[in-house]
N, C-alpha and C positions, 0 to 999 in steps of 0.2 A: 409567627409564633417564632419565636429562639430556641432553639438547636439543646437539647439539652444534654448538661455539660455535666462530671463527676471531676471530683477529686484526683487532682493525676496520682496520689501516690494508693488509693486504694483498689481493689480489687471487685470487678460484682461476676457475680452467677447467676449465671443464663443457660438453665436445663441443666442444670447437675455439672456444668462450667467452669472455673474460674476462668477470668480473663482480665491479664496484665493489663490494664488501661493504656498505661506507657508503654508497654514492650509491642504493643498493636502499635499505637502511633507510630513509634520508631520504623517498626516493617513499613505499615505506612508511604511513611515519608523517604526509606530509602529505596522503595521500587520507584514510587514518583521520580529520583532524583535521576536513578539508571534507567527506565523503559520509556518515559516521557520523551525526551533529547533525542531516541534515538525512532522514537514514531512521527515526530515532529518535523523530523530529520527527512524520514521517506517519505511522507505528505506532502512536503512540500517540491522534492524530487518529483514523480509521481505528478502531480502538478504541476506541474513547468513541462513535465514528459506530454500529457494529453496536450497543454495549447503551443508544443513546440512547431506542430503542424503547418501552424497558422501562420506562425515567425518563416517559415521555410516557404509560404505560396508565395508569402511578400517577396521572396528573395530569389522565387521562379520554380519551384517546384514544380507548379501546373504545367510553367512552359517546357524546362529541360522530360518531363516524363510523356509529354503532352496527352494530359489527361482534361476530359469533359469536363462539366461543372458539377455533372452526375458521377462520375468516376469519382472527382473527388471528394463530395459529401459521401458518398459508399465509402470512400479508404476515410474519412473520419470518424463517420459512425458506427464502423466494424469492428474497432477497440472497443464501445463501451456494450456489445453483443457480449464474446469472449470473456469481459472482465466479467458482467453479470454472471453467466452461465456458468463459470468456472468460480466461482465465491463458495459459494456450497462445496462443493470438494476439497478446494484448499484448508478449510475449516473442519473438515472430516481428517483430512489425512494430518492437519497438524493434530489432535488432538488423538487420533490411534497413534501415529506410526512415528510420527518425527517429534524434538525437542521445539520448541518453540527458539532457542537461537539458533539453530539450524536450519528450520527451515524457512527465518529472513534473511539468515547470509543468504540460502541457496536463491530463492524469488530474487532478489537483490544483484545478484551476484547475475541470474539468465537477462533480469531484468535492463542492464548495464550493459551486456552485450548484444540484445536481441535491439537495445538504441541505438549503438552505434551500427549495427549492421544495419537498420536501415535509411541511412545514410549511403548506404551502396546502391539502392535501387536504383535500376536500370531504368524497370517499365511498372505498369498499374501491376500486371500480375505478382510482382515483388516486391514492390508499395505495400500489398493487399497484406499477401501473405507474411510481412514485416508488422501489420496493424494488427493483424488476429494472434499475432503468437504473441506482440505485449501486450494484449488485454488477456494472455493465458495468464 
C-alpha cells in the first residue's frame, strides 16, 4: 500500500487542530539533519569502544594484566550488565531533570574520560572497575 500524500500547500485538520504540512515537513527535515549525524557518530564510537577490548587482547592485554580466560570474559561481559541496568534510570533522568543536549554532552565526556583511564589499568580489579563505569 502506498503512503497517503497531501498537496504541500494544503492544511490538514485533525481533531480540531490545523496542521501545516509544509511546516511539519521542514521541521522533521531540520531535526533529521541536526540529530541523526550526532547520534550516528555516538553509536559508532560506542561500538568501537565495545570491541576495543578485543583489539587490546590482541596486543597483550591478558598477559600484561595476568588475566585468566575467566577474568577476561568477566571483564568483557560486565560492561553490558551495567549498560542494561542503567538504561532506564538514564532515560528517567533525561526526561525529568536534564535537557538532552546537556545529558548527551555529559555522558559523552564521561565515556571519553573513562575509556581513556581504562588504558591506565594495571590489574584485573582496575580493569573491572573501568568496565563497570563504562557501562554506566
